[in-house]
DSSP file (Angstrom, degrees, kcal/mol; ACC not computed):
  #  RESIDUE AA STRUCTURE BP1 BP2  ACC     N-H-->O    O-->H-N    N-H-->O    O-->H-N    TCO  KAPPA ALPHA  PHI   PSI    X-CA   Y-CA   Z-CA
    1    1 A M     >        0   0    0      0, 0.0     4,-2.5     0, 0.0     5,-0.2   0.000 360.0 360.0 360.0 -40.5  -30.0  -59.6   -3.2
    2    2 A A  H  >  +     0   0    0      1,-0.2     4,-2.5     2,-0.2     5,-0.2   0.887 360.0  51.4 -62.0 -38.9  -30.0  -61.3    0.2
    3    3 A A  H  > S+     0   0    0      2,-0.2     4,-2.3     1,-0.2    -1,-0.2   0.900 109.8  49.9 -65.2 -39.2  -30.4  -64.7   -1.5
    4    4 A G  H  > S+     0   0    0      2,-0.2     4,-2.3     1,-0.2    -2,-0.2   0.910 111.5  48.0 -64.6 -42.2  -27.4  -63.9   -3.7
    5    5 A A  H  X S+     0   0    0     -4,-2.5     4,-2.6     2,-0.2    -2,-0.2   0.895 111.3  51.0 -65.1 -39.9  -25.3  -62.9   -0.8
    6    6 A A  H  X S+     0   0    0     -4,-2.5     4,-2.4     2,-0.2    -2,-0.2   0.905 110.7  48.7 -63.8 -41.0  -26.3  -66.1    1.1
    7    7 A A  H  X S+     0   0    0     -4,-2.3     4,-2.4     2,-0.2    -2,-0.2   0.903 111.4  50.1 -64.7 -40.4  -25.4  -68.2   -1.9
    8    8 A L  H  X S+     0   0    0     -4,-2.3     4,-2.5     2,-0.2    -2,-0.2   0.919 110.5  49.4 -64.1 -44.1  -22.1  -66.5   -2.1
    9    9 A C  H  X S+     0   0    0     -4,-2.6     4,-2.5     1,-0.2    -2,-0.2   0.913 111.4  49.9 -59.8 -43.2  -21.4  -67.0    1.6
   10   10 A A  H  X S+     0   0    0     -4,-2.4     4,-2.4     1,-0.2    -2,-0.2   0.909 109.9  50.6 -62.9 -41.5  -22.3  -70.7    1.2
   11   11 A A  H  X S+     0   0    0     -4,-2.4     4,-1.5     1,-0.2    -2,-0.2   0.917 111.6  47.6 -63.8 -42.4  -20.0  -71.0   -1.8
   12   12 A L  H  < S+     0   0    0     -4,-2.5    -1,-0.2     1,-0.2    -2,-0.2   0.905 113.9  47.4 -64.3 -40.4  -17.1  -69.4    0.1
   13   13 A A  H  < S+     0   0    0     -4,-2.5     4,-0.4     1,-0.2    -2,-0.2   0.854 116.8  42.9 -69.0 -34.4  -17.7  -71.6    3.1
   14   14 A L  H  X S+     0   0    0     -4,-2.4     4,-2.3    -5,-0.2     3,-0.3   0.625  89.1  88.2 -89.1 -13.5  -17.9  -74.8    1.0
   15   15 A A  H  X S+     0   0    0     -4,-1.5     4,-2.5     1,-0.2     5,-0.2   0.898  88.3  49.8 -54.9 -45.2  -15.0  -74.1   -1.3
   16   16 A P  H  > S+     0   0    0      0, 0.0     4,-2.7     0, 0.0    -1,-0.2   0.891 109.9  51.6 -62.1 -36.5  -12.4  -75.7    1.0
   17   17 A A  H  > S+     0   0    0     -4,-0.4     4,-2.3    -3,-0.3    -2,-0.2   0.906 110.4  48.5 -65.3 -39.9  -14.6  -78.8    1.4
   18   18 A A  H  X S+     0   0    0     -4,-2.3     4,-1.5     2,-0.2    -1,-0.2   0.907 111.6  49.6 -65.2 -40.3  -14.9  -79.1   -2.4
   19   19 A A  H  X>S+     0   0    0     -4,-2.5     5,-3.1    -5,-0.2     4,-0.6   0.904 109.2  52.5 -64.4 -40.0  -11.1  -78.7   -2.7
   20   20 A D  H ><5S+     0   0    0     -4,-2.7     3,-1.4     1,-0.2    -2,-0.2   0.933 107.6  51.5 -59.0 -45.3  -10.7  -81.4    0.0
   21   21 A A  H 3<5S+     0   0    0     -4,-2.3    -1,-0.2     1,-0.3    -2,-0.2   0.820 112.8  45.6 -62.8 -30.6  -12.9  -83.8   -2.0
   22   22 A Q  H 3<5S-     0   0    0     -4,-1.5    -1,-0.3     2,-0.2    -2,-0.2   0.464 116.8-114.8 -91.7  -1.7  -10.8  -83.1   -5.1
   23   23 A G  T <<5S+     0   0    0     -3,-1.4     2,-0.5    -4,-0.6    -3,-0.2   0.725  73.6 127.4  79.9  21.0   -7.5  -83.5   -3.2
   24   24 A R  S   <S-     0   0    0     -5,-3.1    -1,-0.2    -6,-0.2    -2,-0.2  -0.953  76.7 -31.5-119.5 131.9   -6.4  -79.9   -3.6
   25   25 A D  S    S+     0   0    0     -2,-0.5     2,-0.3     1,-0.1    -5,-0.2   0.728 102.6 105.6  42.5  45.3   -5.4  -77.4   -1.0
   26   26 A G        +     0   0    0     -7,-0.2    12,-0.2    -6,-0.1    -1,-0.1  -0.975  48.4  31.1-147.4 164.5   -7.5  -78.7    1.8
   27   27 A G        -     0   0    0     -2,-0.3    11,-0.3    11,-0.2    14,-0.1   0.337  66.6-111.3  72.2 154.3   -7.4  -80.6    5.1
   28   28 A M  S    S+     0   0    0     10,-0.1     2,-0.8     9,-0.1     8,-0.2   0.627  97.2  77.1 -95.7 -16.1   -4.6  -80.8    7.6
   29   29 A M        +     0   0    0      6,-0.1     2,-0.3     9,-0.0    -1,-0.1  -0.847  63.9 148.5-101.3 109.0   -3.7  -84.4    6.9
   30   30 A H        -     0   0    0     -2,-0.8     5,-0.1     1,-0.0     2,-0.1  -0.883  50.3 -94.7-134.3 162.9   -1.7  -84.7    3.7
   31   31 A H    >   -     0   0    0     -2,-0.3     3,-2.1     1,-0.1     4,-0.2  -0.343  53.3 -95.9 -67.8 162.9    0.9  -86.9    2.2
   32   32 A K  G >  S+     0   0    0      1,-0.3     3,-1.5     2,-0.2    -1,-0.1   0.853 124.6  54.9 -52.3 -41.5    4.4  -85.5    2.5
   33   33 A H  G 3  S+     0   0    0      1,-0.3    -1,-0.3   122,-0.0   121,-0.1   0.608 108.0  51.4 -72.3  -9.2    4.4  -83.8   -0.9
   34   34 A E  G X  S+     0   0    0     -3,-2.1     3,-1.6   121,-0.1    -1,-0.3   0.279  77.7 139.0-107.9   9.9    1.2  -81.9    0.0
   35   35 A R  T <   +     0   0    0     -3,-1.5    -6,-0.1     1,-0.2    -7,-0.0  -0.179  63.6  29.8 -58.1 147.8    2.4  -80.5    3.3
   36   36 A G  T 3> S+     0   0    0     -8,-0.2     4,-2.3    -6,-0.0    -1,-0.2   0.262  83.3 110.9  90.3 -12.1    1.4  -76.9    4.0
   37   37 A A  H <> S+     0   0    0     -3,-1.6     4,-1.6     1,-0.2   -10,-0.1   0.914  79.5  48.4 -64.2 -41.9   -1.8  -77.0    2.0
   38   38 A G  H  > S+     0   0    0    -11,-0.3     4,-1.9   -12,-0.2    -1,-0.2   0.871 109.4  54.6 -64.2 -36.8   -4.0  -76.8    5.1
   39   39 A F  H  > S+     0   0    0      1,-0.2     4,-2.2     2,-0.2    -2,-0.2   0.941 107.0  48.8 -61.4 -48.4   -1.9  -73.8    6.3
   40   40 A S  H  < S+     0   0    0     -4,-2.3    -1,-0.2     1,-0.2    -2,-0.2   0.841 109.8  53.3 -64.2 -30.9   -2.5  -71.9    3.1
   41   41 A R  H  < S+     0   0    0     -4,-1.6    -1,-0.2    -5,-0.2    -2,-0.2   0.886 112.3  44.1 -68.7 -38.1   -6.2  -72.6    3.3
   42   42 A L  H  < S+     0   0    0     -4,-1.9     2,-2.3     1,-0.2    -2,-0.2   0.791  92.5  83.8 -76.6 -28.0   -6.3  -71.2    6.9
   43   43 A D    ><  +     0   0    0     -4,-2.2     3,-1.2     1,-0.2    -1,-0.2  -0.484  59.9 173.9 -77.1  77.8   -4.1  -68.2    6.1
   44   44 A A  T 3  S+     0   0    0     -2,-2.3    -1,-0.2     1,-0.3    42,-0.1   0.819  73.5  41.5 -61.2 -36.6   -7.1  -66.2    4.8
   45   45 A N  T 3  S-     0   0    0      4,-0.2    -1,-0.3    -3,-0.2    -2,-0.1   0.453 104.5-125.1 -95.3   1.2   -5.3  -62.9    4.3
   46   46 A G    <   +     0   0    0     -3,-1.2    -2,-0.1    -6,-0.2     4,-0.1   0.737  67.2 133.6  69.9  23.4   -2.1  -64.4    2.8
   47   47 A D  S    S-     0   0    0      2,-0.3    -1,-0.1     1,-0.0     3,-0.1   0.436  77.7-107.7 -89.0   3.0    0.2  -62.8    5.3
   48   48 A G  S    S+     0   0    0      1,-0.3     2,-0.3    -5,-0.1    -5,-0.0   0.484  92.2  81.3  87.8   1.9    2.1  -66.0    6.0
   49   49 A T  S    S-     0   0    0     -9,-0.1     2,-0.6    -7,-0.0    -2,-0.3  -0.939  72.1-130.8-134.1 159.1    0.7  -66.5    9.5
   50   50 A V        -     0   0    0     -2,-0.3    -7,-0.1    -7,-0.1   -10,-0.0  -0.948  25.3-153.6-112.3 113.6   -2.5  -68.0   10.8
   51   51 A S     >  -     0   0    0     -2,-0.6     4,-2.3    -9,-0.2     5,-0.2  -0.273  31.2-105.1 -76.6 168.4   -4.2  -65.7   13.4
   52   52 A A  H  > S+     0   0    0      1,-0.2     4,-2.8     2,-0.2     5,-0.2   0.898 123.7  51.9 -60.6 -40.0   -6.5  -67.0   16.1
   53   53 A E  H  > S+     0   0    0      1,-0.2     4,-2.5     2,-0.2     8,-0.3   0.923 109.7  48.1 -63.2 -44.3   -9.5  -65.6   14.1
   54   54 A E  H  4 S+     0   0    0      1,-0.2    -1,-0.2     2,-0.2    -2,-0.2   0.881 115.4  45.8 -63.2 -37.7   -8.4  -67.4   10.9
   55   55 A F  H  < S+     0   0    0     -4,-2.3    -2,-0.2     1,-0.2    -1,-0.2   0.907 116.2  43.9 -71.8 -42.6   -7.9  -70.6   12.9
   56   56 A E  H  < S+     0   0    0     -4,-2.8    -2,-0.2     1,-0.2    -3,-0.2   0.885 132.3  16.2 -71.0 -40.5  -11.2  -70.4   14.8
   57   57 A D     X  +     0   0    0     -4,-2.5     4,-2.9    -5,-0.2    -1,-0.2  -0.654  66.3 171.8-137.5  76.4  -13.4  -69.4   11.8
   58   58 A P  H  > S+     0   0    0      0, 0.0     4,-2.3     0, 0.0     5,-0.2   0.873  81.6  47.4 -60.1 -39.6  -11.7  -70.1    8.5
   59   59 A A  H  > S+     0   0    0      2,-0.2     4,-2.3     1,-0.2     5,-0.2   0.928 114.8  46.6 -67.6 -42.6  -14.7  -69.3    6.3
   60   60 A G  H  > S+     0   0    0      2,-0.2     4,-2.9     1,-0.2    -1,-0.2   0.894 112.6  50.1 -64.4 -39.7  -15.4  -66.1    8.2
   61   61 A A  H  X S+     0   0    0     -4,-2.9     4,-2.5    -8,-0.3    -1,-0.2   0.903 110.9  48.8 -66.5 -40.4  -11.8  -65.0    8.1
   62   62 A R  H  X S+     0   0    0     -4,-2.3     4,-1.6    -5,-0.2    -2,-0.2   0.908 113.5  47.7 -63.6 -40.6  -11.6  -65.7    4.3
   63   63 A F  H  X S+     0   0    0     -4,-2.3     4,-2.0     2,-0.2    -2,-0.2   0.946 112.7  47.6 -64.8 -47.8  -14.8  -63.7    3.9
   64   64 A A  H  < S+     0   0    0     -4,-2.9    -2,-0.2     1,-0.2    -1,-0.2   0.884 110.2  52.9 -62.0 -39.2  -13.6  -60.8    6.1
   65   65 A A  H  < S+     0   0    0     -4,-2.5    -1,-0.2     1,-0.2    -2,-0.2   0.860 113.5  43.7 -64.3 -34.5  -10.3  -60.7    4.2
   66   66 A A  H  < S+     0   0    0     -4,-1.6     2,-2.1    -5,-0.2    -2,-0.2   0.773  92.5  85.2 -80.8 -26.7  -12.1  -60.5    0.9
   67   67 A D    ><  +     0   0    0     -4,-2.0     3,-1.3     1,-0.2    -1,-0.2  -0.499  56.6 173.5 -79.2  77.6  -14.6  -57.9    2.1
   68   68 A A  T 3  S+     0   0    0     -2,-2.1    -1,-0.2     1,-0.3     6,-0.1   0.819  76.0  42.4 -59.8 -36.9  -12.4  -54.9    1.4
   69   69 A D  T 3  S-     0   0    0      4,-0.2    -1,-0.3    -3,-0.2    -2,-0.1   0.477 103.2-129.8 -93.2  -0.8  -15.0  -52.2    2.2
   70   70 A G    <   +     0   0    0     -3,-1.3    -2,-0.1    -6,-0.2     4,-0.1   0.711  66.0 131.7  66.7  22.4  -16.3  -54.1    5.2
   71   71 A D  S    S-     0   0    0      2,-0.3    -1,-0.1     1,-0.0     3,-0.1   0.444  77.3-111.9 -87.6   1.6  -20.0  -53.9    4.2
   72   72 A G  S    S+     0   0    0      1,-0.2     2,-0.3    -5,-0.1    -8,-0.0   0.554  89.4  89.8  82.0   6.8  -20.6  -57.6    4.8
   73   73 A E        -     0   0    0    -10,-0.0     2,-0.5   -65,-0.0    -2,-0.3  -0.980  68.4-133.8-135.2 148.5  -21.0  -58.4    1.1
   74   74 A L        -     0   0    0     -2,-0.3     2,-0.2    -3,-0.1    -7,-0.1  -0.878  14.0-158.4-106.4 130.5  -18.6  -59.4   -1.5
   75   75 A T     >  -     0   0    0     -2,-0.5     4,-2.3     1,-0.1     5,-0.2  -0.564  35.0-108.2 -92.4 166.1  -18.5  -57.9   -5.0
   76   76 A A  H  > S+     0   0    0      1,-0.2     4,-2.5    -2,-0.2     5,-0.2   0.881 122.1  54.2 -60.4 -37.0  -16.9  -59.6   -7.9
   77   77 A E  H  > S+     0   0    0      2,-0.2     4,-2.5     1,-0.2    -1,-0.2   0.901 107.7  48.6 -65.2 -41.0  -14.1  -57.1   -7.7
   78   78 A E  H  > S+     0   0    0      2,-0.2     4,-2.3     1,-0.2    -1,-0.2   0.904 112.7  48.5 -65.3 -40.6  -13.4  -57.9   -4.1
   79   79 A M  H  X S+     0   0    0     -4,-2.3     4,-2.4     2,-0.2    -2,-0.2   0.914 112.5  47.9 -65.7 -42.0  -13.4  -61.6   -4.8
   80   80 A A  H  X S+     0   0    0     -4,-2.5     4,-2.3     2,-0.2    -2,-0.2   0.910 111.7  50.4 -64.6 -41.5  -11.0  -61.2   -7.8
   81   81 A A  H  X S+     0   0    0     -4,-2.5     4,-2.4     2,-0.2    -2,-0.2   0.907 111.7  47.7 -63.4 -41.9   -8.7  -59.0   -5.7
   82   82 A Q  H  X S+     0   0    0     -4,-2.3     4,-2.5     2,-0.2     5,-0.2   0.906 110.3  51.8 -66.4 -41.2   -8.6  -61.6   -2.9
   83   83 A A  H  X S+     0   0    0     -4,-2.4     4,-2.2     1,-0.2    -2,-0.2   0.917 111.6  47.3 -60.8 -42.1   -8.0  -64.4   -5.3
   84   84 A E  H  X S+     0   0    0     -4,-2.3     4,-2.6     2,-0.2     5,-0.2   0.903 110.1  52.8 -66.2 -41.3   -5.1  -62.4   -6.8
   85   85 A T  H  X S+     0   0    0     -4,-2.4     4,-2.3     1,-0.2    -2,-0.2   0.921 112.1  45.3 -59.1 -44.8   -3.7  -61.6   -3.3
   86   86 A M  H  X S+     0   0    0     -4,-2.5     4,-2.5     2,-0.2    -1,-0.2   0.881 111.1  52.9 -68.1 -38.2   -3.7  -65.3   -2.4
   87   87 A R  H  X S+     0   0    0     -4,-2.2     4,-2.4    -5,-0.2    -2,-0.2   0.932 111.9  45.5 -61.9 -45.5   -2.2  -66.3   -5.7
   88   88 A V  H  X S+     0   0    0     -4,-2.6     4,-2.9     2,-0.2     5,-0.2   0.900 111.8  52.1 -64.9 -41.4    0.7  -63.8   -5.2
   89   89 A A  H  X S+     0   0    0     -4,-2.3     4,-2.2    -5,-0.2    -2,-0.2   0.910 111.2  46.9 -62.6 -42.1    1.2  -65.0   -1.6
   90   90 A R  H  X S+     0   0    0     -4,-2.5     4,-2.3     2,-0.2    -2,-0.2   0.917 113.6  48.7 -64.8 -42.6    1.4  -68.6   -2.7
   91   91 A R  H  X S+     0   0    0     -4,-2.4     4,-2.4     2,-0.2    -2,-0.2   0.933 112.1  48.1 -62.1 -46.6    3.8  -67.7   -5.5
   92   92 A D  H  X S+     0   0    0     -4,-2.9     4,-2.4     1,-0.2    -1,-0.2   0.888 111.9  49.5 -63.3 -39.4    6.0  -65.7   -3.1
   93   93 A A  H  X S+     0   0    0     -4,-2.2     4,-2.3    -5,-0.2    -1,-0.2   0.898 110.8  50.4 -65.7 -39.9    6.1  -68.5   -0.5
   94   94 A R  H  X S+     0   0    0     -4,-2.3     4,-2.0     2,-0.2    -2,-0.2   0.907 111.7  47.8 -63.6 -42.4    7.0  -71.0   -3.2
   95   95 A I  H  X S+     0   0    0     -4,-2.4     4,-2.6     2,-0.2     5,-0.2   0.916 110.6  51.3 -65.3 -43.6    9.9  -68.8   -4.4
   96   96 A A  H  X S+     0   0    0     -4,-2.4     4,-2.6     1,-0.2    -2,-0.2   0.906 110.2  49.4 -61.2 -41.4   11.1  -68.2   -0.8
   97   97 A R  H  X S+     0   0    0     -4,-2.3     4,-2.4     2,-0.2    -1,-0.2   0.900 110.5  51.4 -63.5 -39.7   11.1  -72.0   -0.2
   98   98 A M  H  X S+     0   0    0     -4,-2.0     4,-2.3     2,-0.2     5,-0.2   0.934 111.9  45.2 -63.7 -46.2   13.1  -72.6   -3.4
   99   99 A I  H  X S+     0   0    0     -4,-2.6     4,-2.6     1,-0.2    -2,-0.2   0.929 113.1  51.0 -63.6 -44.2   15.7  -70.0   -2.5
  100  100 A E  H  < S+     0   0    0     -4,-2.6    -1,-0.2    -5,-0.2    -2,-0.2   0.897 113.7  45.4 -58.6 -40.9   16.0  -71.4    1.0
  101  101 A R  H  < S+     0   0    0     -4,-2.4    -1,-0.2    -5,-0.2    -2,-0.2   0.866 123.7  31.6 -71.7 -37.5   16.4  -74.9   -0.3
  102  102 A L  H  < S+     0   0    0     -4,-2.3     2,-1.8    -5,-0.2    -2,-0.2   0.663  86.8 101.2 -99.1 -17.6   19.0  -74.1   -3.1
  103  103 A D    ><  +     0   0    0     -4,-2.6     3,-0.8    -5,-0.2     5,-0.1  -0.477  41.9 170.6 -75.4  84.4   20.9  -71.1   -1.7
  104  104 A S  T 3  S+     0   0    0     -2,-1.8    -1,-0.2     1,-0.2     6,-0.1   0.768  74.6  47.8 -70.8 -26.3   24.0  -73.0   -0.5
  105  105 A D  T 3  S-     0   0    0      4,-0.2    -1,-0.2    -3,-0.1    -2,-0.1   0.489 103.8-128.3 -94.6  -1.6   26.1  -69.9    0.3
  106  106 A G    <   +     0   0    0     -3,-0.8    -2,-0.1     3,-0.1    -3,-0.1   0.685  68.6 127.9  71.3  20.0   23.3  -68.3    2.3
  107  107 A N  S    S-     0   0    0      2,-0.3     3,-0.1     1,-0.0    -1,-0.1   0.460  78.2-112.9 -90.3   1.1   23.4  -64.9    0.4
  108  108 A G  S    S+     0   0    0      1,-0.3     2,-0.3    -9,-0.1    -8,-0.1   0.494  87.8  83.7  85.2   2.8   19.7  -64.9   -0.4
  109  109 A T  S    S-     0   0    0    -10,-0.1     2,-0.5    -9,-0.0    -2,-0.3  -0.870  72.5-122.8-131.1 166.4   20.1  -65.3   -4.1
  110  110 A L        -     0   0    0     -2,-0.3     2,-0.2    -3,-0.1    -7,-0.1  -0.945  17.6-160.1-114.9 129.5   20.6  -68.2   -6.5
  111  111 A S     >  -     0   0    0     -2,-0.5     4,-2.2     1,-0.1     5,-0.2  -0.614  34.8-110.2 -93.7 163.4   23.5  -68.5   -8.9
  112  112 A L  H  > S+     0   0    0     -2,-0.2     4,-3.0     1,-0.2     5,-0.3   0.900 120.6  55.8 -59.3 -39.9   23.4  -70.8  -11.9
  113  113 A A  H  > S+     0   0    0      1,-0.2     4,-2.3     2,-0.2    -1,-0.2   0.897 107.0  49.1 -61.1 -40.4   25.9  -73.0  -10.2
  114  114 A E  H  > S+     0   0    0      2,-0.2     4,-0.8     1,-0.2    -1,-0.2   0.913 113.6  46.3 -66.0 -41.2   23.6  -73.4   -7.1
  115  115 A V  H >< S+     0   0    0     -4,-2.2     3,-0.6     1,-0.2     4,-0.3   0.940 116.7  43.5 -65.7 -47.0   20.6  -74.2   -9.3
  116  116 A E  H >< S+     0   0    0     -4,-3.0     3,-1.2     1,-0.2    -2,-0.2   0.826 105.2  62.7 -70.3 -31.1   22.6  -76.7  -11.4
  117  117 A S  H 3< S+     0   0    0     -4,-2.3    -1,-0.2     1,-0.3    -2,-0.2   0.749 102.7  51.2 -67.1 -22.0   24.3  -78.4   -8.5
  118  118 A R  T << S+     0   0    0     -4,-0.8     2,-0.6    -3,-0.6    -1,-0.3   0.513  92.2  89.8 -92.5  -5.9   21.0  -79.5   -7.1
  119  119 A R    <   -     0   0    0     -3,-1.2     2,-0.8    -4,-0.3     3,-0.1  -0.819  51.0-172.6 -98.4 123.0   19.8  -81.1  -10.2
  120  120 A D     >  -     0   0    0     -2,-0.6     4,-2.2     1,-0.2     3,-0.3  -0.838   4.2-178.0-110.0  91.4   20.6  -84.7  -10.8
  121  121 A R  H  > S+     0   0    0     -2,-0.8     4,-2.7     1,-0.2     5,-0.2   0.825  80.2  57.7 -63.2 -31.6   19.3  -85.2  -14.4
  122  122 A G  H  > S+     0   0    0      2,-0.2     4,-2.3     1,-0.2    -1,-0.2   0.923 108.1  45.7 -63.7 -43.5   20.2  -88.9  -14.3
  123  123 A A  H  > S+     0   0    0     -3,-0.3     4,-2.2     2,-0.2    -2,-0.2   0.883 112.1  52.3 -66.1 -38.0   18.0  -89.5  -11.3
  124  124 A M  H  X S+     0   0    0     -4,-2.2     4,-2.1     2,-0.2    -2,-0.2   0.925 109.3  49.4 -63.1 -43.9   15.2  -87.4  -12.9
  125  125 A F  H  X S+     0   0    0     -4,-2.7     4,-2.4     1,-0.2    -2,-0.2   0.930 109.6  51.8 -59.2 -45.5   15.5  -89.6  -16.1
  126  126 A D  H  < S+     0   0    0     -4,-2.3    -1,-0.2     1,-0.2    -2,-0.2   0.883 109.4  49.5 -60.8 -39.1   15.4  -92.7  -14.0
  127  127 A R  H  < S+     0   0    0     -4,-2.2    -1,-0.2     1,-0.2    -2,-0.2   0.889 113.6  46.3 -66.1 -38.2   12.2  -91.5  -12.3
  128  128 A L  H  < S+     0   0    0     -4,-2.1     2,-2.4     1,-0.2    -2,-0.2   0.845  95.3  76.8 -72.6 -33.5   10.5  -90.7  -15.6
  129  129 A D    ><  +     0   0    0     -4,-2.4     3,-1.4     1,-0.2    -1,-0.2  -0.463  59.5 166.7 -78.9  72.9   11.5  -94.0  -17.2
  130  130 A T  T 3  S+     0   0    0     -2,-2.4    -1,-0.2     1,-0.3    -2,-0.1   0.752  72.1  48.8 -67.3 -25.2    8.8  -95.9  -15.5
  131  131 A D  T 3  S-     0   0    0      4,-0.2    -1,-0.3    -3,-0.2    -2,-0.1   0.493 103.3-131.2 -93.0  -1.5    9.1  -99.0  -17.6
  132  132 A G    <   +     0   0    0     -3,-1.4    -2,-0.1    -6,-0.2     4,-0.1   0.718  65.0 131.8  67.1  23.0   12.9  -99.1  -17.2
  133  133 A D  S    S-     0   0    0      2,-0.3    -1,-0.1     1,-0.0     3,-0.1   0.429  76.6-112.4 -89.5   3.2   13.7  -99.5  -20.9
  134  134 A G  S    S+     0   0    0      1,-0.2     2,-0.3    -5,-0.1    -8,-0.0   0.582  90.0  82.6  80.8   8.9   16.3  -96.7  -21.0
  135  135 A A  S    S-     0   0    0    -10,-0.0     2,-0.6     0, 0.0    -2,-0.3  -0.988  74.9-124.3-142.9 150.1   14.1  -94.4  -23.2
  136  136 A L        -     0   0    0     -2,-0.3     2,-0.1    -3,-0.1    -7,-0.1  -0.848  22.2-153.4-100.0 124.1   11.3  -92.0  -22.4
  137  137 A S     >  -     0   0    0     -2,-0.6     4,-2.2     1,-0.1     5,-0.2  -0.442  31.8-107.3 -83.9 165.6    8.0  -92.5  -24.2
  138  138 A R  H  > S+     0   0    0      1,-0.2     4,-2.5     2,-0.2     5,-0.2   0.904 122.5  52.0 -58.0 -41.3    5.7  -89.6  -24.9
  139  139 A E  H  > S+     0   0    0      2,-0.2     4,-2.8     1,-0.2    -1,-0.2   0.898 107.4  50.9 -65.6 -40.7    3.4  -91.1  -22.2
  140  140 A E  H  > S+     0   0    0      2,-0.2     4,-2.3     1,-0.2    -1,-0.2   0.902 111.5  48.7 -62.7 -40.1    6.2  -91.2  -19.6
  141  141 A M  H  X S+     0   0    0     -4,-2.2     4,-2.5     2,-0.2    -2,-0.2   0.921 112.3  48.4 -65.2 -43.8    7.0  -87.6  -20.3
  142  142 A R  H  X S+     0   0    0     -4,-2.5     4,-2.7     2,-0.2    -2,-0.2   0.931 112.5  48.3 -60.7 -46.2    3.3  -86.6  -20.0
  143  143 A A  H  X S+     0   0    0     -4,-2.8     4,-2.3     1,-0.2    -1,-0.2   0.901 112.5  48.7 -63.2 -41.1    3.0  -88.5  -16.8
  144  144 A G  H  X S+     0   0    0     -4,-2.3     4,-2.3     2,-0.2    -1,-0.2   0.906 111.9  48.9 -64.2 -42.6    6.2  -86.9  -15.4
  145  145 A H  H  X S+     0   0    0     -4,-2.5     4,-2.5     2,-0.2    -2,-0.2   0.913 111.8  49.3 -63.8 -42.8    5.0  -83.4  -16.4
  146  146 A A  H  X S+     0   0    0     -4,-2.7     4,-2.5     2,-0.2    -2,-0.2   0.905 110.8  50.1 -63.6 -41.6    1.6  -84.0  -14.8
  147  147 A A  H  X S+     0   0    0     -4,-2.3     4,-2.4     2,-0.2    -1,-0.2   0.908 111.8  47.8 -63.8 -41.8    3.2  -85.2  -11.5
  148  148 A M  H  X S+     0   0    0     -4,-2.3     4,-2.4     2,-0.2     5,-0.2   0.916 111.5  50.3 -65.3 -43.2    5.5  -82.2  -11.4
  149  149 A R  H  X S+     0   0    0     -4,-2.5     4,-2.3     1,-0.2    -2,-0.2   0.915 111.4  49.0 -60.8 -43.4    2.6  -79.9  -12.1
  150  150 A D  H  X S+     0   0    0     -4,-2.5     4,-2.0     2,-0.2    -2,-0.2   0.906 110.1  51.0 -63.9 -42.1    0.6  -81.5   -9.3
  151  151 A R  H  X S+     0   0    0     -4,-2.4     4,-0.6     1,-0.2    -2,-0.2   0.923 113.7  44.4 -61.6 -43.7    3.5  -81.3   -6.8
  152  152 A H  H >< S+     0   0    0     -4,-2.4     3,-0.5     1,-0.2    -1,-0.2   0.854 111.2  53.9 -70.9 -34.0    3.9  -77.6   -7.6
  153  153 A H  H 3< S+     0   0    0     -4,-2.3    -1,-0.2     1,-0.2    -2,-0.2   0.879 107.4  51.6 -65.1 -37.7    0.2  -77.0   -7.4
  154  154 A D  H 3<        0   0    0     -4,-2.0    -1,-0.2     1,-0.2    -2,-0.2   0.597 360.0 360.0 -78.3 -11.6    0.0  -78.5   -3.9
  155  155 A R    <<        0   0    0     -4,-0.6    -1,-0.2    -3,-0.5    -2,-0.1   0.493 360.0 360.0 -80.2 360.0    2.8  -76.5   -2.4
């Protein structure tokens, strides 16, 4: 059992390094479209702030946040619960940023007019039409969709 717990601790500690190597949600130095990824990695409990403990010992803070019963070991249920907590926190932060960016009247909600006023479909078409031929190929659409998915994943 001790060997299994040690392996689990090692996996938790190394997960951010693996993510860094794959270019996902790691490291503090990112391109502009990836800003905030290091913050979300440090925010172990998903509360939207980074405590001194989370900053000083990110792996320990992530482990402690996941260890719901405080027994020093993680069960599959605790790991799943922590993963869900972090997923919800990332989703909620993404939604809050979207509302902040698009809410032109400042009422905290989005109207259809606010959403549509920020979309320049012509500019979007131009970005997707990478060969400039005035038409979108299946490959250009796939590449655009993949780029959008990557941008949203990194937020």
